[in-house]
N, C-alpha and C positions, 0 to 999 in steps of 0.2 A: 225684247225691250223691257227694261227694268222700271217697276212701279215705284221703286223707292227702296228705303232701308226699314226693315221691321225690328223693334226692340219689344222683347217679350222675355218673360221668365217662365211662360207657360208652354209645353210641348204641344197641348191639345189646340191652344190658339194659333201657335206655329204653324201647325199642319193645316188648320181651317184657313187661314189667310193665303197661305201658299198655293192652296188647291184652288181657291177662287182666283188668284192671279194666273195659274196656269191655265185654268179653264178659259180666262179671258186673252191667252195668248201673251200673258206678261210674266214676269219673274219678280220676286222679292229677295233681298238679302236679309237673312236672320241673324241678328245680333243680340247680345247681353244688354240689358239697361245701363244707362249711364247715369251721372249725377244730375244732368240737366233735363232728363226725362220725369216729368212730375207725375205720369200715370201710364202703366202697360197694360195691354200693348199699344204701342204708338208708331204710326207709319209716318216716316220723313222723306219727302221728294228731293230731287236734285236741286229744284229751285227754292228750296226752304219750307215749303208748305208742309204742315203736320197735321195729324188727326189721329185721336186715340179712341178707344173702345173697339172691340172686335166687329161689331155690328156696322158702326159707322165706317171702319175701314173696309170691310167688305162691300159696302155700297159705294163706296168711292171708288174701289177698283172694278167692280162689276159692272155698274151703270154711268159712271163717269159723271155723277150728279155735280150740280154747280157747287162751288165751294161755300157760298152762304148757306144753302140749304143743308148742306152736309155738316157744318158746324152746329147749326141747330139740332140735328138728329144727334149729334155726338153728346150734346149736353142733356138731352132727354134721355138717352140711354145711360148716362152717368147717374142722373137723379134716380131711374128705376132701378139700377144694379147696385149703387153704392149708398144712396140715401134711404130710399124707400125699404128696400129690404133689410137693411140693418137697423133701421128705427123700428120696424114691425118686429124684428128679431129680440130687440132689447125690451119692448112692450110685452112680448109673449113671456120672456124670462121673469120679468118683475111681477107679472100677473100670475106667474105659476102655470102658465099652458104648457111650456116645456121645460125640461131639466134644467136648471141655472148653472152651466157649465161654460158656455162661451163668454169671453170677455168683449166689453163694448168698444174695444180698440179700434175696430174697422170703422164704426161711424165716426170716431173723432179723426182718424186718417182721412177719411173721405171730406169731412168739413174743412180740415187743414189745406187739401188740395184746392177746395174752392176758395179759401181764404187768401192763397197765393194767386189764383188766377183773377179774383175780383179785386185784389189791391190796386191794379193799375186799370181796371176796367169798371164801367158803369154797369153794363149788363153782360150776360154769359157769351153771348154768339155774335151779335151786332151792336150797331149804336143805338138800336131801339129795342123796346120789349118784344121779346119773341115767345113762342110756345115754350122754350126752354125755361125761361125766367118764371112763367107761371106755373110750370110744373113744379120747379124747386120751391117757389112761396108756398104752395099746397102742402108739400111735405114739410117744409120747415115750421110751419105753423103748428103742425102736430108734434114735431120734435121739440120745438121752443117749450111748449106747454106740459112736455112729459120727461123727455130723456136728456135734453140739453138744457142745464140749469144755468144760473148767473155766473159760476166760477168758470164754466166752459165757454159761456158767450162772451165773456170779458175777452177771451183770445181769439174771438171772430169778429172784431169790428167791421171788417169790409163785408162779411156774410150778413151780419145784421143790418148794415146800411142798405144792401141791396135787398133783402127782404122788407125792410120798410118802406123803400122805395116803391116797390112793386104792389104791396097790398094797399097802400095808400093813394094809388091812382084814383081818379074820380069813378072810372067804371068798375072799380073792383071793391072799392070801399064798403058798399052795402053788402057783398058777396062774402068777403074775408071778414068783416065785423072786427071787434077787438081782440087782441091775443094776450091770452091769461099766460104771462110768462112764468115759469116754475121757477122759484128760488132755489129748490133742491130736488135733483133727480129723482124719479120713483125708484124705490128698493125693492128688491124680492123680499117677501115675507113668506116664509114656509107655512103651508096651511096646518092647522091644528090637527094632532093625531086623532083619529076616530076612537071612542071607547068602545071596546068590544063587549056587548052585552053576555053576562053569564048564562050559559046553557041552563035549562031547569033540570034539576036533580032527577035521575032515572028512578022509577018506582023500585020499590025494594022486590028482590027476586024471592020467590018462595025456596024454602031450604030444601036441599035435595039429600036424601038418604044416603049414607056411606054405601058404597058397593061392597060386597063380600070380598074376602081377600083373594079368593078365586077370580072373581071378575076383575080385580085389580091387575092380578097377573096377567091376564087375557089382554088387558088394556095396554100393557107395556110391549107387547107384541107389535102394536100399531105404530110404534116409534119411528119404524123405517119409513113410514108413509109421510111423516112430517116435513114440509118444505125444507130446504137447506138454507141456513141463515148465513149470510156472508159475515166475515169477521169485520168489525170496525175498523175503518180507514185509520192509518197511522197519522198522528197530527204532524203538522210542519213545525219543526223546531223553531221558527220565528214566532208561533203561537204560544209557546211555552215561556217566552220572555216576560219578565215582570210587566205589568199593566201600566201603560204610558199615560200621562194626562195629556198628551199632545194627540189631538184626533186628526189623523191625515186626512178624512173626507171632509172634516171642517175646514182644513186649510186649502184642500182643493176648491171649495166653493168661495172662499175668502179672495183666493187667487183669480178666480174666474169673474168674480162681481165687482172687485175693486180696481182701481187704477193701481198699478204695482209700486211706484214711488210716490214720495209725498205724504202730507199728514191724512192720516186715516186710510192709507193705501195698504195694500196685501202684506209689504214688506214690514210695516210696522206692526200688523197683527201676527205675523211669523215669530218676530222678535219678542213680543209680548207672551206667546204660548209656547214656543218651541222647547222640548224636552231634549237636551243633550245627552242624557243618560239612556234614553229608549229609543233615539234616532240619531243617525250620522249623516254628515253632508260630505258630498264628494265631487270633485272635478273629474269630468270623463272627456278623452280627448281620442280620436281615431288614430290608428297605428300608421296607416297606409294613404295619408293624404296625396302623396303623389299620384295615386291611381286615380283620384277623382278628377272627373271631366266637367261636364254641365251642373250648374248649380241645382237645378231642379231635379236632376237625378240624384244627387247627393241628398236633398231632402227627402225624396222617396226612400233611399237608404235608411235614413233615420227612422221613418214610419215602420219599415220592415223590422228593425231591431227591436222598437217598442212592442210592436205585435206579438214577437216572439218571447217577450217579457211578460205575457199576459198571466201566466201562473203565479206572478209575483205582485199582480196590480194592487193587492190589499197593503202590500208593504212598500210601496214606492212611488213617487213622484219625480218627474224628471223635466227640464226645459234644455233641449238641445238644438244646436242650429248650425248653418252652413256660413261660412264666413270668407268673404273674397269675390273672386269672378271666375269665369270659366277658364278651366286649367290652371287655376292659381288659388284654390280655396283650401279650407280646412273644415273639420267638423269638430265641434267642441260645446260643452255645456254643463250643466250641475245636475246632480241627483240628491234627493232626500231618501234615505234608506231606513228601514227598520232594523234596529240592532247596532250594534258596534262594528261591523264588517260588512262589506259590499257583497263578497262572494256568494254568501247563502241567497241573496236577492237576485243576483244577475245571473247566475250559473244556469238557470233554467233555459236561457236562449243559447242556441248552439254556437253563434258567434260572439259570445260575451268577450272572448280572448282576443278579438280583434280591436278592443278599446283599452286604454290605460286609465287607471282610477286612482286619483290622488285625494286623500282626506283634506277636507277644507276647515281650516281653523279660524273662527270668526273672530279671534282676538288678533289675528294676523290682517292688517288693513288691506295688502294687496290680494289676499284670498277672499276676503269679505268683498271687496269691489267687484272682483270676478264673479262671484256667486250671486250678488246682487244686479250685474249687468246681464248675466244669462237668463235670469228670471224676467228681467225688463225688457229683453230683447234688444239693447243696445250696446252688447258686448263687441268689443274691438281689440284684436290679438295681432301684434306684430304689422299694424297697419292695415289688416284684413278687416271689414266692416260686416256686421251681421247683415246677411240677405234673406234668409227664410229660415223657419224654424217649426219644431213640433212640441207639443205637451203631452203628457199622459194623464189620463184620467180613468175612473172606472164608469162603464157603461150603465145607463138607468135602465134597470130590468124591464120596463114597461114600455120602453122605447125601441121598437124593431129596427129603427134606422140605425142604431148606435151598437151594431154588433162589434165595430172596432173600438178599442179603449184609447185610440190615439186621437188627440184632438188637434186639428191643424188650423192654427190659429194666426195664418199668415197676415200680416199687416201691409 
């Protein structure tokens, strides 16, 4: 007996929910997400009932909980996983608790899902205030005063209406109090560099009398006992290029901390600082798109390619994604590379020749639009839309969890 159709982009979630169904003596049909699915994973039954979030789907299949209770749990899970998690992440970024490389797009994406849902509803799950509404209001009060500023709130009228409805209930007013709405979201400010104190000068050593010539000759015999000194490592030719005013690490931080498009966005920063003599821009395309199957597997392939480029991490930034659907997708994106040629940067990866590289001319409107869309993750090629993507970054040396220099910024 089938429990319904499961729409997911995650192999892990697909296995988890399929296993729960099998244990309950049921089955699910796993499919790629479609345009009318607002959040994955989503399970849709034959009678039209649907529920998203892996934990809520698992509870539905395993315990056959009543639909009303299930939907409440669905939204509590959503608040915990998408609102609370990413709000806390951004606060850690702007306060300098963690290295500022992750973009805040996931919080904006989650709030956009809420906006669509609440546009036609007063409350999240039922016709009355539930646990889900209270959980959301508590998180939104923190977000509205720190990370969700006036410009973003203007795009979320339904979310704001829901929040104010909940916190102004007579039973809650004294608990929530007034909300200090932020006009401008908190921004990350790097901590000042610590000044190193100069070490005290060592006391002058007494002069040692020169040895007699015979003793010097004897000392020469000890040269064989000296430790072997390795020859200095040969410099990478890319390090011998003339110094560039464009700082690639500053660009990565700007890309991570700013919205990609719009006034004050990372693209605006890029055009103000880019050095076309010291760096070059490239379109990258996978040669063997006909071999691609599941989109999440193609995304993992991009991550593997970027990891094999680790030796060039100082000289490269990339934004590459999967476009299309299962068994009908392509891999494409953009690279920013040190120097005038791409080969010296990418040839460190054994599979670099599995991709084609075409120089991007920013004076060409079509090529510039491709470059910007690849960075903004809204690229569309031949009717195929961006599904998932990867960005490259340098790991922070003090962060043991960032051994990989590939940032998965799935939105």
